[in-house]
C-alpha positions in Angstrom: 0.0 0.0 0.0 1.4 3.5 -1.0 0.9 5.4 2.3 1.4 8.7 0.5 -1.2 8.0 -2.1 -3.8 6.6 0.1 -3.4 8.9 3.3 -1.9 12.1 1.7 -3.4 14.1 -1.1 -0.9 16.6 -2.5 -0.9 19.1 -5.4 -4.1 17.7 -7.1 -6.1 19.9 -9.4 -9.5 19.5 -11.0 -10.0 15.9 -9.6 -12.6 13.9 -7.7 -11.1 11.6 -5.2 -13.1 8.8 -3.2 -11.8 6.9 0.0 -14.5 4.2 0.8 -15.1 2.5 4.1 -12.2 0.4 5.3 -9.7 2.2 3.1 -8.3 4.7 5.8 -9.4 2.8 9.0 -8.4 5.2 11.5 -5.2 6.5 10.0 -4.0 10.1 9.9 -5.2 11.9 6.7 -3.5 15.0 5.0 -4.9 17.1 2.2 -2.7 19.9 0.8 -2.0 22.1 -2.0 -5.2 21.1 -3.9 -7.1 23.2 -6.3 -10.6 22.7 -7.4 -10.8 19.2 -6.3 -13.8 17.2 -4.8 -12.7 14.9 -2.0 -14.9 12.2 -0.1 -13.5 10.1 2.8 -16.2 7.8 3.7 -14.2 6.2 6.7 -13.2 7.2 10.1 -9.8 8.7 10.7 -7.4 9.4 13.4 -6.7 13.1 12.7 -7.0 15.4 9.6 -4.7 18.3 8.4 -5.9 20.4 5.4 -3.4 22.9 4.2 -3.3 25.6 1.2 -6.3 24.3 -0.5 -8.4 26.5 -2.8 -12.0 26.0 -4.3 -12.4 22.4 -2.8 -15.1 20.6 -1.6 -14.2 18.0 1.1 -16.0 15.5 3.2 -14.4 13.7 5.9 -16.1 11.0 7.8 -15.8 10.5 11.8 -12.5 12.0 13.0 -11.1 10.5 16.3 -9.1 13.5 17.2 -8.7 16.8 15.5 -9.3 18.4 12.2 -7.2 21.4 11.4 -7.7 23.4 8.2 -5.1 26.3 7.5 -4.4 29.0 4.6 -7.3 27.8 2.6 -9.7 29.8 0.3 -13.3 29.3 -1.0 -13.7 25.6 0.1 -16.5 23.6 1.5 -15.7 21.1 4.4 -18.2 18.6 6.0 -17.0 16.5 8.8 -17.6 15.2 12.3 -14.8 15.3 15.0 -13.7 15.6 18.4 -12.0 19.0 17.7 -12.0 21.6 15.0 -9.8 24.5 14.2 -9.1 26.8 11.3 -6.5 29.3 10.7 -5.8 31.8 8.1 -8.8 30.8 5.9 -11.5 32.6 4.3 -14.8 32.3 2.4 -15.2 28.7 3.4 -18.4 26.7 4.3 -18.1 24.3 7.1 -20.8 21.6 8.1 -19.8 20.5 11.4 -20.6 18.0 14.1 -17.9 18.7 16.7 -17.8 17.5 20.4 -15.8 20.5 21.7 -15.8 24.2 20.8 -14.7 24.8 17.4 -12.0 27.4 16.9 -11.0 30.1 14.3 -8.1 32.0 14.2 -7.0 34.7 11.8 -9.9 33.7 9.6 -12.6 35.7 7.8 -16.3 34.8 6.4 -16.2 31.3 7.7 -19.9 30.0 7.4 -20.8 27.1 9.9 -23.7 24.8 9.4 -24.9 21.7 11.4 -23.9 18.5 9.6 -26.8 16.3 9.0 -25.8 13.2 6.9 -26.2 9.6 6.8 -24.8 6.7 4.9 -24.0 2.9 5.4 -21.6 2.5 8.2 -21.5 6.2 9.4 -23.1 5.3 12.7 -20.4 2.5 13.3 -17.5 4.9 12.5 -18.9 7.4 15.0 -18.4 4.5 17.6 -14.9 3.7 16.3 -13.9 7.3 16.4 -15.3 7.6 20.0 -17.8 10.3 19.0 -21.2 10.7 20.4 -23.7 12.2 17.9 -25.3 13.9 20.6 -22.3 16.3 21.5 -22.4 18.8 18.8 -21.1 22.3 19.4 -21.2 23.4 15.6 -22.5 26.8 16.5 -20.4 27.5 19.5 -17.4 28.9 18.1 -14.5 30.7 19.7 -12.7 33.4 17.6 -9.2 34.0 18.8 -8.9 37.0 16.6 -12.4 38.6 16.8 -13.1 41.9 15.4 -14.8 44.8 16.8 -18.5 45.5 16.1 -18.6 42.2 13.9 -17.8 38.6 13.2 -15.3 36.5 11.2 -17.9 34.0 11.1 -21.7 33.2 10.6 -24.2 30.3 11.1 -26.4 28.7 8.3 -30.2 28.1 8.6 -31.6 24.7 8.8 -32.6 24.7 5.1 -29.1 25.1 4.0 -28.3 21.5 3.9 -24.8 20.1 3.2 -25.6 19.0 -0.4 -26.5 22.6 -1.3 -22.8 23.3 -1.4 -21.2 19.9 -1.5 -21.9 17.9 -4.7 -23.9 14.6 -4.1 -21.5 11.7 -4.9 -22.3 10.0 -8.2 -19.6 7.5 -8.8 -20.9 3.9 -9.0 -18.6 2.8 -6.2 -20.6 4.8 -3.8 -24.2 3.4 -4.8 -24.6 1.0 -2.0 -23.7 3.5 0.7 -27.1 5.2 0.5 -25.7 8.7 1.1 -28.2 11.2 2.0 -28.5 14.5 3.9 -32.0 13.8 5.3 -32.4 15.7 8.5 -34.7 13.3 10.0 -32.2 10.2 9.0 -29.0 12.0 10.1 -26.6 10.3 12.5 -26.1 13.7 14.1 -29.3 15.2 15.1 -30.0 18.9 13.8 -29.6 21.3 16.7 -30.4 25.1 16.4 -27.5 25.8 18.9 -26.5 29.5 19.4 -28.9 30.8 16.7 -31.7 30.0 18.9 -30.1 31.1 22.3 -31.9 34.6 22.3 -35.4 33.3 21.6 -37.9 33.9 24.5 -39.9 30.6 24.3 -40.6 27.8 26.9 -37.8 25.3 27.2 -37.8 21.7 28.6 -34.9 19.5 29.8 -35.2 15.7 29.1 -32.5 13.3 30.2 -32.5 9.7 29.0 -30.4 7.6 31.6 -28.1 4.8 30.2 -30.1 2.3 28.4 -29.9 0.3 25.0 -33.0 2.1 23.9 -32.2 5.5 25.0 -30.7 6.8 21.7 -33.8 5.4 19.7 -36.1 6.8 22.2 -34.3 10.2 22.0 -34.5 10.3 18.2 -38.3 9.1 18.3 -39.2 12.0 20.7 -37.5 14.6 18.5 -39.4 13.3 15.4 -43.0 13.1 17.3 -42.7 16.7 18.6 -41.5 18.1 15.4 -45.1 18.4 14.0 -45.8 20.6 17.1 -43.0 23.0 16.2 -41.0 21.9 19.2 -37.3 22.3 18.2 -34.1 20.7 19.5 -31.8 23.7 20.9 -28.9 21.5 21.9 -28.0 18.0 23.2 -25.3 16.4 25.3 -24.3 13.0 26.3 -21.8 12.4 29.2 -21.5 10.6 32.3 -22.8 12.5 35.5 -20.6 12.1 38.5 -21.9 11.8 42.0 -21.4 15.5 42.8 -23.3 16.7 39.7 -26.1 14.2 40.4 -26.7 15.8 43.7 -26.7 19.2 42.6 -29.2 18.4 39.8 -31.5 16.1 41.1 -30.9 16.6 45.1 -30.9 13.6 47.2 -33.3 11.5 45.2 -31.3 8.0 45.3 -33.3 6.8 42.4 -31.4 9.3 40.1 -28.2 8.6 41.9 -28.4 5.0 40.9 -29.5 5.6 37.4 -26.6 8.1 36.7 -24.2 5.6 37.8 -24.9 3.2 35.0 -23.2 5.2 32.1 -23.4 8.2 30.0 -26.8 9.9 29.8 -28.5 11.8 26.8 -29.9 15.1 27.6 -32.0 17.3 25.2 -32.9 20.9 25.6 -36.2 21.4 23.5 -38.1 24.7 23.1 -41.3 26.0 21.8 -44.9 27.0 22.7 -46.3 24.8 25.5 -43.1 22.9 25.1 -43.2 21.1 28.6 -46.6 19.6 28.2 -46.2 18.5 24.6 -43.0 16.9 25.5 -44.4 15.1 28.4 -47.3 13.7 26.6 -45.2 12.6 23.6 -42.9 10.9 26.0 -45.4 9.0 27.9 -46.9 7.7 24.5 -43.5 6.6 23.5 -42.8 4.8 26.7 -46.2 3.3 26.9 -46.1 1.9 23.3 -42.3 1.3 22.3 -39.9 1.7 25.1 -41.5 0.5 28.5 -39.9 1.1 31.5 -37.1 3.5 29.8 -35.5 5.5 32.8 -35.8 9.2 32.0 -36.2 12.6 33.6 -38.3 15.5 32.1 -39.0 19.0 33.4 -42.2 19.6 35.4 -42.6 23.3 35.2 -41.2 26.3 33.2 -40.0 28.1 36.3 -37.3 25.6 37.2 -35.9 24.7 33.9 -33.4 27.6 33.4 -31.6 26.3 36.5 -31.8 22.7 35.4 -30.5 23.4 31.8 -27.6 25.7 33.5 -26.5 22.9 35.9 -26.8 20.1 33.3 -25.0 21.8 30.5 -22.5 23.3 32.7 -21.5 19.8 34.0 -21.3 18.5 30.5 -19.0 21.2 29.5 -16.6 20.4 32.2 -16.9 16.7 31.5 -16.4 17.1 27.8 -13.3 19.4 28.5 -11.8 16.8 30.6 -12.2 14.3 28.0 -10.7 16.5 25.2 -7.7 17.1 27.6 -7.2 13.4 28.0 -7.5 12.8 24.4 -4.7 15.4 23.6 -2.4 13.7 26.2 -3.2 10.3 24.5 -2.7 11.6 21.0 0.9 12.8 21.7 3.3 11.3 19.2 6.4 9.5 20.6 8.5 12.3 19.7 6.2 14.6 21.6 6.6 12.7 24.7 10.4 12.2 24.1 10.8 15.9 23.6 8.9 17.0 26.6 10.6 14.5 28.9 14.0 15.3 27.8 14.7 11.6 27.0 15.5 12.1 23.3 19.2 11.7 23.3 18.7 8.5 25.4 16.3 7.1 22.6 18.9 7.8 19.9 20.6 4.6 20.7 18.3 2.8 18.2 19.3 2.2 14.4 20.1 4.9 12.2 16.9 4.8 10.2 14.8 5.3 13.3 17.0 8.2 14.6 16.5 10.0 11.3 12.8 9.5 11.4 12.7 10.7 15.0 14.7 13.8 14.0 12.3 14.6 11.2 9.3 14.1 13.6 11.0 16.4 16.2 11.7 19.1 13.7 7.9 18.9 12.6 6.9 19.1 16.2 9.1 22.1 17.0 7.7 23.7 13.6 4.2 23.3 14.4 4.7 24.2 18.0 6.4 27.4 17.0 3.5 28.5 14.8 0.9 27.8 17.5 3.0 30.0 20.0 3.5 32.8 17.5 -0.1 33.1 16.4 -1.0 33.0 20.3 1.0 36.2 20.7 -1.9 38.1 19.0 -4.3 37.2 21.8 -2.1 38.7 24.4 -3.0 42.1 25.8 -1.0 44.9 24.2 -0.6 46.7 27.3 0.8 45.9 30.7 4.2 44.6 31.4 4.0 41.3 33.2 1.2 39.4 31.4 3.0 38.8 28.1 6.5 38.0 29.3 6.1 34.3 30.4 4.5 33.4 27.0 6.8 35.4 25.0 9.6 33.7 26.6 8.3 30.3 25.7 7.7 31.3 22.1 11.3 32.5 21.9 12.5 29.3 23.5 10.9 27.3 20.9 12.3 29.2 18.0 15.8 29.1 19.6 15.5 25.5 19.5 14.0 25.4 16.0 16.8 27.6 14.5 19.6 25.5 16.2 17.8 22.3 15.2 17.8 23.4 11.7 21.3 24.4 11.7 22.6 21.1 13.2 20.6 18.9 10.8 20.1 20.9 7.7 21.2 18.0 5.3 18.9 15.4 6.9 16.0 17.8 6.8 16.7 18.7 3.2 16.6 15.0 2.4 13.9 13.6 4.5 11.6 16.5 5.5 12.0 18.4 2.1 13.0 21.5 3.9 12.8 24.4 1.6 14.9 27.7 1.7 11.9 29.7 2.1 10.9 27.7 5.3 14.3 28.6 6.8 13.8 32.2 5.9 10.2 32.0 7.4 11.9 30.9 10.6 14.5 33.7 10.6 11.7 36.2 9.8 9.6 35.0 12.7 12.6 35.4 15.1 13.2 39.0 13.5 9.7 39.8 14.2 9.9 38.5 17.8 12.9 40.9 18.3 11.1 43.8 16.8 8.0 43.1 19.0 10.1 42.9 22.0 11.5 46.2 21.2 8.0 47.6 21.0 7.2 46.1 24.3 10.1 47.1 26.1 11.5 50.3 24.1 15.0 48.7 24.4 16.5 49.8 21.0 19.3 47.2 20.9 16.7 44.5 20.2 16.4 46.4 16.8 19.9 45.3 16.0 19.1 41.7 16.7 16.0 42.0 14.4 18.2 43.6 11.7 20.6 40.6 11.8 18.0 38.1 11.1 16.4 40.3 8.3 19.7 40.8 6.9 20.5 37.1 6.7 17.4 36.5 4.8 18.3 38.8 2.1 22.0 38.1 1.8 21.3 34.3 1.7 18.4 34.9 -0.7 15.9 32.5 1.4 12.9 33.8 -0.5 14.7 33.9 -4.1 12.5 31.2 -5.7 9.1 32.0 -4.3 8.1 33.9 -7.4 8.0 30.7 -9.1 5.4 29.1 -7.2 1.9 28.6 -8.6 0.2 30.4 -5.9 1.0 33.8 -4.7 1.0 33.2 -0.9 4.6 32.9 -0.4 5.4 36.0 -2.5 3.1 37.9 -0.3 5.1 36.7 2.7 8.4 37.9 0.8 6.7 41.4 0.4 5.7 41.6 4.0 9.3 40.6 4.9 10.6 43.5 2.8 8.2 45.9 4.6 9.2 44.9 8.0 12.8 45.0 7.1 12.4 48.5 5.9 10.8 49.6 9.1 13.8 48.2 11.2 16.2 49.9 8.9 14.3 53.1 9.2 14.5 53.1 13.1 18.2 52.1 13.0 19.1 54.9 10.4 20.5 52.5 7.9 19.7 54.8 5.1 21.7 53.1 2.4 20.4 49.7 3.0 16.8 51.0 3.2 17.0 52.6 -0.3 18.2 49.5 -1.7 15.3 47.6 0.0 12.8 50.0 -1.3 14.1 49.5 -4.9 14.1 45.9 -4.5 10.6 46.1 -3.0 9.5 47.9 -6.1 10.9 45.1 -8.2 9.3 42.6 -6.3 5.8 44.2 -6.5 6.1 44.5 -10.3 6.9 40.8 -10.5 4.2 40.0 -8.1 1.4 42.0 -10.1 2.6 40.5 -13.4 2.9 37.0 -12.0 -0.6 36.7 -10.2 -2.6 39.7 -11.2 -3.7 40.0 -7.5 -6.5 42.0 -6.0 -4.3 43.6 -3.6 -1.9 45.3 -6.2 -3.1 48.8 -5.4 -2.6 48.3 -1.5 1.2 47.4 -2.2 1.6 50.3 -4.5 0.3 52.5 -1.6 2.6 50.9 0.8 5.5 51.6 -1.7 4.3 55.2 -1.9 4.1 55.7 1.8 7.5 54.3 2.4 9.1 56.5 -0.3 7.4 59.6 1.1 8.4 58.7 4.7 12.2 58.2 3.7 12.2 61.7 1.7 10.9 63.5 4.6 13.4 61.9 7.0 16.2 62.7 4.5 15.3 66.3 3.6 18.4 67.8 5.1 21.4 67.9 2.6 24.9 68.4 4.0 27.6 68.8 1.6 25.2 67.7 -1.2 24.3 64.5 0.2 20.9 63.9 2.0 21.4 63.0 5.4 19.1 61.0 8.0 18.6 62.8 11.2 18.9 60.9 14.6 16.6 62.0 17.1 17.7 59.7 19.8 19.4 60.7 23.0 23.2 60.6 23.5 25.4 62.0 26.0 26.4 65.0 23.7 22.8 66.1 23.6 22.1 66.3 27.4 22.5 69.7 29.0 24.2 69.0 32.3 22.9 70.4 35.6 24.7 73.6 36.9 26.8 73.5 40.2 24.1 74.9 42.2 21.4 72.3 41.1 22.2 69.7 43.6 21.6 72.3 46.4 18.1 73.3 45.0 17.0 70.0 44.2 18.2 68.4 47.5 14.9 68.9 49.4 12.6 68.4 46.4 11.4 64.9 45.4 12.7 63.9 42.0 10.7 62.0 39.3 11.9 59.9 36.5 10.2 59.3 33.3 9.0 55.7 33.3 5.8 55.3 31.1 5.0 56.9 27.9 2.0 57.0 25.6 2.6 58.6 22.1 -0.7 59.0 20.3 -1.0 60.3 16.6 -3.8 61.1 14.3 -2.9 64.1 12.0 -5.2 63.2 9.2 -3.1 64.5 6.3 0.2 63.9 7.8 2.4 61.3 6.0 2.7 57.8 7.7 4.0 54.5 7.3 3.2 51.3 9.2 1.0 53.0 11.6 3.4 55.7 12.4 3.0 59.4 11.6 6.0 61.4 11.1 5.3 63.1 14.5 5.1 59.8 16.3 8.3 58.4 14.5 10.2 61.4 15.6 9.0 61.5 19.2 9.3 57.7 19.8 13.0 58.2 19.0 13.2 61.3 21.3 12.5 59.1 24.2 15.1 56.5 23.5 18.8 56.3 24.1 21.1 55.8 21.1 21.7 52.0 20.7 25.0 50.4 20.3 25.8 49.6 16.7 25.7 45.8 16.2 28.7 44.5 14.2 27.9 40.8 14.4 26.4 39.0 11.7 23.8 36.1 12.0 26.8 33.7 11.5 28.1 35.0 15.0 24.6 33.9 16.4 25.0 30.1 16.6 22.0 30.2 18.7 19.5 32.8 19.3 19.3 34.3 22.8 16.0 35.1 24.3 15.5 38.8 25.0 14.1 38.1 28.4 17.5 36.2 29.2 19.6 39.1 28.5 17.4 42.0 29.3 19.7 43.0 32.3 22.8 43.2 30.2 20.9 45.7 27.8 20.1 47.9 30.6 23.8 48.6 31.2 24.7 49.6 27.7 25.6 53.2 26.7 27.6 55.2 24.2 30.5 55.7 26.6 30.4 52.5 28.6 29.0 54.1 31.6 25.8 52.4 33.4 22.7 54.0 32.4 19.1 53.0 33.2 16.8 51.6 30.6 14.5 53.5 28.3 11.2 54.4 29.5 8.5 52.1 28.6 6.2 53.4 25.9 3.1 52.6 23.8 2.4 53.8 20.2 -1.3 54.3 19.6 -2.3 55.4 15.9 -5.7 56.6 15.6 -6.8 55.0 18.9 -10.5 54.9 20.1 -11.3 56.6 23.3 -11.5 53.1 25.1 -8.0 52.2 23.8 -6.6 55.5 25.0 -8.2 54.8 28.5 -7.0 51.3 28.7 -3.4 52.0 27.7 -3.3 55.0 30.0 -4.7 53.2 32.9 -2.1 50.4 32.3 0.8 52.8 32.3 -0.8 54.7 35.3 -1.0 51.3 37.2 2.7 50.4 36.4 4.2 53.7 37.5 6.7 53.1 40.4 6.6 55.5 43.5 9.0 58.1 41.8 7.9 57.5 38.3 6.4 60.0 36.0 4.0 59.4 33.1 4.6 61.2 29.7 1.5 61.7 27.5 2.2 62.8 24.0 -0.7 63.5 21.6 -0.3 64.9 18.1 -3.8 65.2 16.4 -6.2 67.5 14.7 -8.0 69.8 16.9 -11.9 69.6 17.5 -14.3 72.3 18.4 -17.7 71.6 19.9 -19.2 74.7 18.4 -21.4 75.1 21.5 -23.0 78.4 21.9 -22.6 78.4 25.4 -19.2 77.4 26.9 -18.5 77.2 30.5 -16.8 73.8 31.4 -13.1 74.0 30.4 -12.9 70.3 30.7 -15.4 69.6 27.8 -17.0 72.5 26.2 -14.1 74.1 24.3 -13.3 71.1 22.3 -10.4 68.6 22.3 -8.4 66.5 20.1 -9.6 64.1 17.2 -7.7 61.1 17.9 -9.9 58.8 16.1 -11.9 59.4 12.7 -14.6 57.0 13.2 -17.2 59.8 13.1 -18.8 59.8 9.7 -20.2 63.3 9.8 -19.3 65.7 6.8 -16.3 67.9 7.8 -15.5 71.0 6.0 -12.0 72.4 6.3 -10.6 75.7 5.6 -7.8 76.3 3.1 -5.5 77.0 6.1 -6.1 74.1 8.6 -3.2 75.4 11.0 -5.2 78.7 11.7 -8.6 77.2 12.1 -10.2 74.1 13.7 -12.3 71.5 11.8 -15.9 72.8 11.2 -19.0 70.7 11.2 -21.6 71.2 8.3 -24.2 73.5 9.5 -26.8 70.8 9.1 -25.1 68.9 11.9 -26.2 69.8 15.4 -23.4 70.8 17.6 -22.4 68.1 20.1 -19.6 66.5 21.9 -18.0 63.7 19.7 -17.6 60.7 21.9 -14.6 59.6 19.9 -12.7 62.7 20.7 -10.2 63.4 23.6 -11.2 66.3 25.9 -9.0 67.8 28.9 -11.5 66.6 31.2 -10.8 63.1 30.1 -7.4 63.4 31.5 -8.4 64.5 34.9 -8.4 61.0 36.6 -4.8 60.6 35.7 -3.6 63.7 37.5 -3.4 61.5 40.6 0.2 60.7 39.8 3.0 63.0 38.1 2.0 63.8 34.5 4.2 65.4 31.8 1.7 66.4 28.9 2.8 67.3 25.5 -0.1 68.3 23.2 0.7 69.0 19.4 -2.4 70.4 17.9 -4.1 73.4 16.4 -6.5 73.2 19.5 -3.8 72.6 22.0 -5.0 75.8 24.1 -8.1 74.0 25.4 -5.6 72.1 27.7 -4.2 75.2 29.1 -6.7 75.5 32.2 -6.5 71.7 33.4 -6.9 72.0 37.2 -4.3 70.2 39.4 -7.0 68.3 41.4 -4.6 66.1 43.2 -1.7 68.4 43.8 0.6 66.0 42.0 3.6 67.3 39.9 1.9 68.3 36.5 3.4 70.1 33.6 1.8 70.6 30.0 3.7 71.7 26.8 1.5 73.1 24.4 2.1 73.8 20.7 1.3 76.9 18.8 -2.2 76.9 17.4 -1.2 79.1 14.3 1.4 78.8 11.5 2.6 81.2 9.1 1.3 80.9 5.6 4.8 80.3 4.3 4.7 77.0 6.2 1.4 75.5 5.3 2.7 73.4 2.4 4.9 71.5 4.9 2.2 70.5 7.3 1.7 66.9 6.2 5.5 66.5 6.6 5.3 66.8 10.3 4.5 69.5 13.0 6.9 72.2 13.6 6.5 71.9 17.5 7.3 68.3 17.6 10.3 68.9 15.3 11.7 71.5 17.8 11.2 68.9 20.7 12.9 66.2 18.8 15.5 67.8 16.7 15.9 71.5 17.7 18.9 72.1 15.4 17.1 71.0 12.3 13.9 72.8 13.5 16.0 76.0 13.6 17.4 75.3 10.0 13.8 74.6 8.8 12.3 77.8 10.1 15.3 79.6 8.3 14.7 77.8 5.1 18.1 76.2 5.4 17.9 72.5 3.8 21.5 72.6 2.1 24.4 73.2 4.5 28.1 72.3 4.4 29.3 70.0 7.3 31.0 72.9 8.9 28.0 74.9 9.0 25.9 71.8 10.3 28.5 71.2 13.0 28.6 74.8 14.0 24.9 75.0 14.1 24.6 71.9 16.4 27.4 73.4 18.7 25.7 76.7 19.0 22.4 75.0 19.8 23.6 72.7 22.5 25.3 75.7 24.0 21.9 77.6 24.0 20.0 74.6 25.6 22.7 74.6 28.2 22.1 78.2 29.0 18.5 77.6 29.1 19.0 74.9 31.7 21.1 76.9 33.8 18.6 79.8 33.8 16.0 77.3 35.3 18.2 77.4 38.5 19.0 81.0 38.2 15.6 82.4 38.0 13.7 83.2 41.1 10.3 83.0 39.5 10.3 79.2 38.3 7.3 77.2 39.7 8.5 74.5 42.0 6.8 71.9 39.7 9.5 72.2 37.2 12.2 71.1 39.6 10.3 67.7 40.2 11.2 66.9 36.5 14.7 68.5 36.0 16.6 65.5 37.3 15.2 63.3 34.5 17.5 63.7 31.2 14.5 63.3 28.9 12.2 65.6 30.5 15.0 68.3 31.3 15.7 68.3 27.5 12.0 68.6 26.6 11.9 71.6 28.9 14.9 73.2 27.6 13.9 72.5 23.8 10.4 74.0 24.7 12.2 77.2 25.6 14.3 77.3 22.7 11.2 76.7 20.4 9.5 79.8 22.1 12.6 81.9 21.9 13.4 81.2 18.3 9.6 81.7 17.1 9.4 84.8 19.2 12.4 86.4 17.4 11.4 85.1 14.0 9.7 87.9 11.9 7.2 85.5 10.3 5.7 84.4 13.6 3.6 87.4 14.7 1.3 87.0 17.5 0.7 84.8 20.7 -1.1 82.0 18.6 2.1 81.6 16.9 4.1 80.6 20.1 4.1 77.5 22.1 2.5 77.9 25.8 2.9 75.7 29.0 1.1 75.1 32.3 2.5 76.2 34.8 3.3 79.5 33.1 7.0 79.9 32.5 8.3 83.3 33.6 9.5 85.9 31.2 13.1 85.8 32.5 13.1 82.2 31.1 11.0 82.6 28.0 12.6 86.0 26.8 15.9 85.8 28.4 18.4 88.5 26.8 21.4 86.2 26.9 19.5 83.5 25.1 18.2 85.8 22.5 21.7 87.1 22.0 23.0 83.6 21.2 20.1 82.8 18.8 20.7 85.9 16.8 24.4 85.3 16.8 23.6 81.9 15.4 21.5 83.4 12.7 24.3 85.7 11.7 26.7 82.7 11.4 24.2 81.0 9.1 23.5 84.3 7.2 19.8 84.5 7.8 20.1 87.3 10.3 17.4 89.1 8.2 14.7 86.7 9.3 14.8 87.8 12.8 14.2 91.0 14.8 16.7 93.5 15.2 17.8 92.7 18.8 17.0 90.8 21.8 13.7 91.5 23.5 13.6 92.8 26.9 11.6 90.8 29.3 8.0 92.2 29.7 8.7 94.5 26.5 5.7 92.9 24.6 2.7 91.2 26.0 2.3 87.8 24.7 0.0 84.9 26.0 1.7 83.1 28.8 0.0 80.0 29.9 
């Protein structure tokens, strides 16, 4: 017997395949890479795996274990099994009888129906597979990747029989099987399940105790009450233990004795006058056909809900335990050897068995790694502790998998058929793990690790031949790899490689479109355009005629040191360090890439320390190392080798809903240590309520549009920097629930808060009351922008640019995009001197609000405060910025001897003269108090 031919269907196209009773006989069955095939397996199997099938119709008889369908599109599947799972599938009909709860994951438009079918030997195959036809959870699905306000699956009506979508077998070999989909003759009774749960009709519980005639009587009852419009909602068969019997039937010893005989059959029935109709029908059946059949039936409608709850809750627990035992029993020898650590001892057998075990172990590791990786999607995106154990397990499996394929590459090539793209897929997943660990921890050195694995995929051409595949799936994986690699290069400032990758991605997209004519070609072109625009903005400064990528990260040369008298002033004042950060972005017209606006991209780097440059290649990483295992080492890395604390932890939220903002902020708030401060940065369009009467500063004056879910028509003026978004006059003025208002932040004033608002409506945050007397500072952007800068708005906010790269911001407002290296270095040197002078002024001034001192010990926050003052001073002196709306503001108010300091003004004007742009600024330094400007 050819095992591959009989039990594995691979790479078939436009064929009809039959497996008749006795041909499979409880073996594992695999269907993969099939297109437009119709497959009938009229036998019971051990477990079934279906992969990468398109336009296929498949029937599988009773499955003793699990059936797993993955990466399949536009299929029809009918089966009865103990467990059912689908992943990465779409547009698929599933007719199902399943003992446990079906699971879908990363799938869309899965349409479930109740399997009603019968043919010769099917009932016996149910018994051979250990399946009870009374345990069917076809409608009780669990979606691991559910979507808000919608579902990835739906349920079919009773009239949608299986042969409506699955062709009726016509081959002569099937003639004596008497195949039919008659609901009344079906081995698995039809149940309405979840589709009937919300119906408000009378229910009845009927239990048939273990008896040779119990099954027949249950079926006869269902048939007899059908004409009275009584329907079967759900059924269960299981053995009731003593504790459950007592809770369900009380101390009635008759039921205790009956329950001990074996599994019972329970029916939940529903309809008008359900109890009386069922009682009469059951009396007639027992009197005429099934005398003395032990049973229980509900007496009154009042007690039925409690009875149903107890019976089906106990059933769920019993079936869950059964499934767990089945999983343990179905472990392969390799699974057990791997889990027990006895694999090395077992390798004393002959060479052939050793090779087979190695291949099995690799398959086990590969499947386990996929399961764990996909499980990461279900972890909460906020909070520090929930995800770390699971992440560690996932990384450990990939560590073993990577080392295993390195050690046994030749064997796996020969016996497993290991392809180069599969090795690339493993490396890509490890790169993704490192990148997501960076996102979760803010430790930039993990980016170097991600870069090493992504770079290896490229240099070793792991994906080089995927464009020759018949289906586009692998090509899509290759394109996604390029997009991820570009993001890592963007964050690591590897401009040369990044530009090469963009050119390669362009070619790959062209090949993809020509080869497959896919539906998502425009989406990939949009990705390419976003990447190109993002890179152009990030490289708009030319030094010595060459475009230069700016670094926004913190290094020692940028940090203004504290003056000599700082220690004395700060000695008796509590100091708070930046520990948690939320970076929120939703400037609608601002250029973005990979859910990062240019403002978010600049700010996320401004709160990170410069990572060490990695010089090792993937060849130096014989084994990967779990991020959690060397996390402590990374905390001690800095540019000059001195010990530094880790980066603050941050969350990145692009166009978040109100509930997301609150959940993430609350999580960051909860994680703050005693002396920790929370930084909340929001870059978003402004929103005005347009209320006629405005009294409450918390809500009446508007807020920020952090999410665009509102579908109202918006009219924007030609100068969005100078006016807020306006509603159509036909729309009643009201507060939009999807926006963030100052009052929404009041609860988080219970702990130290450093707030940065970059918006054309930032001034609504200027009157936030310090309700809990905790340290609180807000830095607020200008609300206006000169006309000369309107065309640059989609390329990033000027205020954020000053906070992240003050040297380039100064050059930008001076229209200096082409500099010599000498000019650029001179500019950087002078800006650093100005920031140092500003820092000293904080300790010289007698008018500084004490709140400021709480934050000056933290290097990030000190730099933000100094850059804020620098921004104010530059714009205050610039001739194009005329009026208070063009200047940033703060709460608490910064005194004039800080904002309009004569020495700082002189230094700025001297710098403008050195760069030959003196004419853009006022004639001389302003005297504090000389002109009245809004100070918040």
